[in-house]
C-alpha positions in Angstrom: 76.7 79.9 74.0 74.9 76.6 74.5 76.3 74.4 77.3 76.0 70.6 77.5 74.5 68.9 80.5 78.0 68.0 81.6 79.2 71.6 81.3 76.2 72.8 83.4 77.0 70.3 86.1 80.5 71.7 86.3 79.1 75.2 87.0 77.4 75.4 90.3 75.2 73.5 92.7 72.0 73.0 90.6 70.8 72.7 87.0 68.0 75.2 87.5 67.9 78.1 85.1 68.8 81.6 86.2 65.1 82.6 85.9 64.0 79.7 88.1 66.5 80.7 90.7 65.5 84.3 90.6 61.9 83.3 91.0 62.7 81.2 94.0 64.7 84.0 95.6 61.9 86.5 95.0 59.4 84.1 96.6 61.4 82.9 99.6 64.1 85.4 100.2 64.2 88.8 101.9 64.7 91.8 99.7 67.4 93.2 101.9 70.0 93.7 99.1 69.7 95.7 95.9 71.2 93.0 93.7 72.4 92.9 90.2 70.7 90.2 88.3 73.7 87.9 87.8 73.9 84.5 89.2 77.4 83.2 90.0 77.7 79.5 89.7 81.4 79.0 90.4 84.4 81.1 91.6 88.1 80.6 91.3 91.0 83.0 92.0 89.8 86.5 90.9 87.1 85.2 88.6 83.3 84.4 88.8 81.5 82.2 86.3 77.9 82.1 85.2 75.9 79.3 83.6 75.7 81.0 80.2 79.5 81.0 79.9 80.4 84.4 81.2 83.7 85.0 83.0 83.5 88.0 85.3 86.5 89.6 87.1 85.6 90.1 90.7 86.6 93.6 91.8 84.6 93.4 95.0 86.1 90.3 96.7 83.0 90.1 98.9 84.1 93.3 100.7 87.6 91.9 101.3 86.5 88.4 102.4 88.2 86.8 99.4 91.6 88.5 99.8 93.5 85.3 98.9 91.3 84.6 95.9 88.2 82.4 95.7 88.7 78.7 96.6 92.4 79.1 97.3 93.7 75.5 97.0 95.6 75.5 100.3 92.6 76.7 102.3 90.2 74.3 100.5 92.6 71.4 101.2 92.6 72.3 104.9 88.8 72.2 105.0 88.6 69.0 103.1 91.2 67.4 105.4 89.2 68.6 108.5 86.0 67.0 107.2 87.6 63.8 105.9 89.6 63.2 109.0 86.8 64.0 111.4 87.9 67.1 113.2 85.7 69.7 111.4 82.4 69.4 113.3 81.2 71.9 115.9 82.2 70.9 119.4 80.8 72.4 122.6 83.0 75.1 124.1 82.9 73.3 127.4 85.9 71.4 126.1 88.9 72.3 124.1 89.9 71.5 120.5 93.5 71.5 119.3 92.7 73.4 116.1 91.1 76.3 118.0 94.1 76.6 120.3 96.5 76.7 117.4 94.4 79.3 115.6 94.2 81.5 118.6 98.0 81.3 118.9 98.5 82.2 115.3 96.3 85.2 115.2 97.4 86.5 118.6 101.0 86.4 117.6 100.4 87.8 114.1 99.0 91.0 115.6 101.7 93.3 117.2 101.6 93.7 120.9 98.4 95.6 121.7 97.8 98.0 124.6 101.4 98.2 125.7 100.5 100.5 128.6 98.7 97.4 130.1 101.7 95.2 129.8 103.8 93.4 127.1 102.9 89.8 128.0 101.2 89.1 124.6 97.7 89.2 123.1 94.6 87.1 123.4 91.9 86.5 120.9 88.1 85.8 121.3 86.6 84.2 118.2 83.1 84.7 116.8 81.4 84.2 113.4 80.6 87.4 111.5 82.6 90.6 111.9 79.7 92.5 113.6 79.7 90.0 116.4 83.3 90.8 117.1 82.6 94.5 116.9 80.0 94.0 119.6 82.5 92.0 121.6 84.9 95.0 121.3 82.1 97.3 122.6 81.7 95.0 125.6 85.5 95.2 126.2 85.4 99.0 126.1 82.4 99.4 128.3 83.6 96.9 130.9 87.0 98.7 131.1 85.2 101.9 131.7 83.1 100.3 134.4 85.8 98.4 136.2 88.9 100.5 135.7 87.6 104.0 135.3 84.7 103.7 137.8 82.1 104.8 135.3 78.6 103.8 136.6 77.3 100.8 134.6 75.0 102.1 131.9 76.7 105.5 131.7 79.7 104.4 129.6 80.2 106.4 126.4 82.1 105.4 123.3 83.3 107.8 120.6 82.6 106.8 117.0 82.8 108.6 113.6 80.4 109.9 110.9 79.7 107.5 108.0 81.1 104.6 110.0 80.2 101.0 109.0 80.7 98.3 111.6 77.8 96.0 110.7 74.0 95.9 111.0 73.1 94.5 114.4 71.0 96.7 116.6 73.7 98.0 118.9 76.0 98.7 115.9 73.3 100.4 113.7 72.4 102.5 116.8 75.6 104.6 116.2 75.5 104.6 112.4 75.0 108.0 110.8 73.3 106.4 107.8 69.5 106.6 108.3 68.5 103.6 106.2 70.6 101.3 108.5 68.5 102.1 111.5 65.2 103.7 110.6 62.2 101.9 112.2 64.4 99.5 114.2 64.2 101.5 117.5 64.6 101.7 120.4 68.2 102.0 119.7 71.2 101.4 122.0 72.5 104.6 123.7 76.1 105.3 124.8 77.7 106.5 121.5 78.8 109.9 120.2 79.5 110.3 116.5 81.8 113.1 115.2 83.4 113.9 111.9 86.0 111.3 110.7 89.5 112.7 110.9 88.7 115.5 113.4 91.0 115.3 116.4 89.9 118.6 117.9 86.2 117.4 117.9 87.3 114.1 119.4 89.0 115.7 122.3 86.1 118.1 122.9 83.7 115.1 123.0 85.6 113.3 125.8 83.9 113.4 129.2 84.3 111.6 132.5 82.1 108.9 131.1 84.0 108.2 128.0 85.5 104.7 128.0 86.9 104.3 124.5 87.2 105.1 120.8 86.0 102.8 118.1 87.2 103.7 114.6 88.0 102.3 111.1 91.7 103.1 110.2 90.4 103.6 106.7 86.7 103.8 105.9 85.2 101.3 103.4 81.4 101.7 103.2 81.7 105.3 104.3 83.3 106.3 100.9 86.8 104.7 100.8 88.4 107.5 102.8 91.8 107.6 104.3 92.1 109.5 107.6 94.2 112.7 107.5 97.9 112.1 108.2 98.4 112.0 112.0 94.8 111.3 112.9 95.4 107.8 114.1 98.5 108.9 116.0 96.5 111.7 117.6 93.8 109.2 118.7 96.5 107.1 120.3 97.7 110.1 122.2 94.2 111.1 123.3 93.5 107.6 124.5 96.7 107.6 126.6 96.0 111.1 127.9 92.4 110.4 129.0 92.8 106.7 130.0 90.6 105.4 127.2 90.8 102.2 125.1 91.4 102.6 121.4 89.8 99.9 119.2 90.3 99.6 115.4 87.9 97.8 113.2 90.0 96.2 110.5 87.4 93.8 109.2 87.6 95.2 105.6 91.0 96.9 105.6 93.2 94.4 107.5 95.1 91.2 106.5 96.9 92.8 103.5 94.1 94.7 101.9 95.7 98.2 102.0 99.3 97.0 101.4 100.2 96.3 105.0 99.2 93.3 107.1 97.2 95.8 109.2 96.0 99.2 108.1 97.2 100.8 111.3 100.8 100.0 110.4 100.7 102.8 107.8 101.0 105.2 110.7 103.0 103.0 113.1 100.1 103.3 115.6 99.2 100.4 117.7 95.6 100.2 119.2 94.5 98.5 122.4 92.2 96.1 120.5 91.6 95.2 116.9 88.7 93.4 115.2 89.4 91.1 112.3 87.0 89.1 110.1 86.2 88.3 106.4 89.6 87.3 104.9 90.7 85.7 108.2 89.2 82.4 106.9 90.0 83.0 103.2 86.3 83.7 102.5 85.2 80.1 102.8 83.5 79.9 106.3 82.4 82.5 108.8 85.1 83.6 111.3 86.0 86.7 113.1 88.0 87.7 116.2 88.6 90.4 118.7 92.3 90.6 119.6 93.5 92.6 122.6 96.1 92.7 125.3 96.2 89.7 127.5 95.5 91.7 130.6 92.5 93.5 129.1 91.0 90.2 127.8 91.3 88.6 131.2 89.8 91.8 132.9 86.6 91.9 130.7 85.7 88.3 130.0 85.0 85.6 132.6 83.0 82.3 132.3 79.4 83.3 131.4 80.2 86.8 130.3 80.4 85.9 126.6 80.0 82.9 124.4 79.1 81.6 120.9 78.2 78.0 119.8 79.9 78.4 116.5 82.5 81.0 117.5 85.9 79.3 116.8 84.4 76.0 115.8 87.0 73.5 114.3 86.2 73.9 110.6 86.5 77.7 110.8 89.7 77.5 112.7 91.2 75.1 110.2 90.4 77.6 107.5 91.8 80.4 109.7 95.1 78.7 110.2 95.5 78.0 106.5 94.4 81.5 105.5 96.9 83.1 107.8 99.6 80.8 106.4 98.7 81.9 102.9 98.8 85.5 103.9 102.3 85.1 105.1 103.7 82.5 102.7 102.4 84.2 99.5 103.3 87.7 100.8 99.8 89.0 100.1 100.3 92.3 101.8 103.4 93.0 99.7 101.6 92.0 96.6 98.7 94.3 97.5 101.1 97.2 98.0 102.9 96.6 94.7 99.9 95.8 92.5 97.8 98.4 94.1 100.3 101.2 93.4 100.4 100.2 89.7 96.6 99.9 89.5 96.0 103.2 91.2 98.5 105.0 88.9 96.7 103.6 85.9 93.3 104.6 87.2 94.5 108.1 87.9 95.6 108.4 84.3 92.1 107.3 83.2 90.5 109.8 85.7 92.6 112.6 84.2 90.9 112.1 80.9 87.4 111.6 82.3 84.8 114.3 82.8 83.0 112.0 85.3 85.6 111.5 88.0 85.9 113.7 91.0 88.7 112.0 92.9 90.7 108.7 93.1 91.8 107.6 96.6 93.0 104.5 98.4 95.8 102.3 99.6 97.0 99.0 98.3 94.1 97.2 96.5 91.5 99.3 98.3 90.8 102.0 95.7 87.8 104.3 95.4 86.8 106.4 92.4 84.4 109.1 93.4 82.1 110.3 90.5 80.8 113.8 90.1 77.2 112.6 89.6 77.1 111.0 93.0 75.6 107.8 91.5 78.4 105.3 91.2 76.1 102.3 90.5 75.4 103.7 87.0 79.0 102.9 86.2 79.0 99.6 88.2 76.2 98.3 86.1 78.0 99.3 82.9 81.1 97.5 84.2 79.1 94.3 84.9 78.0 94.4 81.3 81.7 94.4 80.4 82.3 91.3 82.7 83.7 93.1 85.7 82.0 93.2 89.1 82.3 96.3 91.2 80.0 98.1 93.7 79.5 101.5 95.1 80.7 102.9 98.4 78.4 105.4 100.1 76.6 105.9 96.7 79.1 108.3 95.2 82.3 106.1 94.9 83.1 103.1 92.7 84.9 100.6 94.9 87.8 98.6 93.3 88.9 95.9 95.7 89.8 92.7 93.9 91.4 89.6 95.4 95.0 90.3 96.3 96.2 87.7 93.9 95.4 89.6 90.7 98.1 89.6 88.0 99.3 92.2 85.5 96.8 91.0 82.8 94.0 91.4 85.3 95.1 94.9 86.2 95.0 95.9 82.6 91.6 94.2 82.3 90.3 96.5 85.1 91.8 99.6 83.6 90.5 98.9 80.1 86.9 98.6 81.4 87.1 101.6 83.6 88.3 103.6 80.6 85.3 102.4 78.5 82.8 103.6 81.1 84.5 106.7 82.4 86.1 108.3 79.4 83.7 109.8 76.8 
């Protein structure tokens, strides 16, 4: 398909060819991703567009960042309004902005009362940029709690984490990853973490010592292989945290805000943590934004002036997007849509899997579905899917990850299933 100059201008930022852009990236960019050689020039809803006229269904949604769909009009309008009316620029945190105060209220009241044993006077939120920053903020909270409330000597605090976890790639976080490629050669690594098998309550309790201050866990693993915890695991962690006076923190960066069919993944087991980390979809996938939300008393205990900060953390443009994105989550019932559409999609995928000699297992909740392949090399199938105009990626090497925007419709569900059938059924 040959495009006119006008058509090219409608697709993306530049008129450079794909080859020219790939050459630029190779010369000036770090090779820290194993990328598929497709250049996306435009995105809208659940679809990605290339300069040569291809229309690709996005079944990755930037690891759940694009839950409400790409360029959701209400979130875009909020950003445009902020820029045109002059309240979108970064402002020093030595003063207040109304949009950040309103965002903090909205996210703190959206989350159920956390850490009820510390009081029921509400939650507070501390905003950052990328999710990993808020994970490290949660680590600070857990460690300070151990130091101040449990009397653990500073530097001796220990946090329990789980095998195949993924919480980001900054030094402290990769220090407790059990995936070698995330940390090899980047030492010295940060001490103070103990990793045990995901879902193992007995091993968790056995690992608790007088220096244990908290537990950090994903209520469903994403990068670790799209695994749900065993029924009762999260409830058991809550009981252990209460029994041993620990803080329980959930990382919901990928699985929160409607992705698994509930507003929060922990709601599947009616378990409430002491702290939760949110990111990605919290701004509708348009600007960086993340938060740590915890009980008001815990937040005030751990963070005083000078103990934390971020120039762009909670800056006005991001908060304007955050307010709009949370409104869209509620008004368009995205969690309910994820539950309904995800159930239909998973059932259809299971029927494909039953006729496939390549599929080991299908698992997931809502629109967070993994298809584990027997060969252990899911990217073979992801490349074939991209040739059929569908973008997916692997999880932990062995599992095809299907996590489209939560706004997909029935036709798009069928589009996914038809292409999975083509690559998985001989």
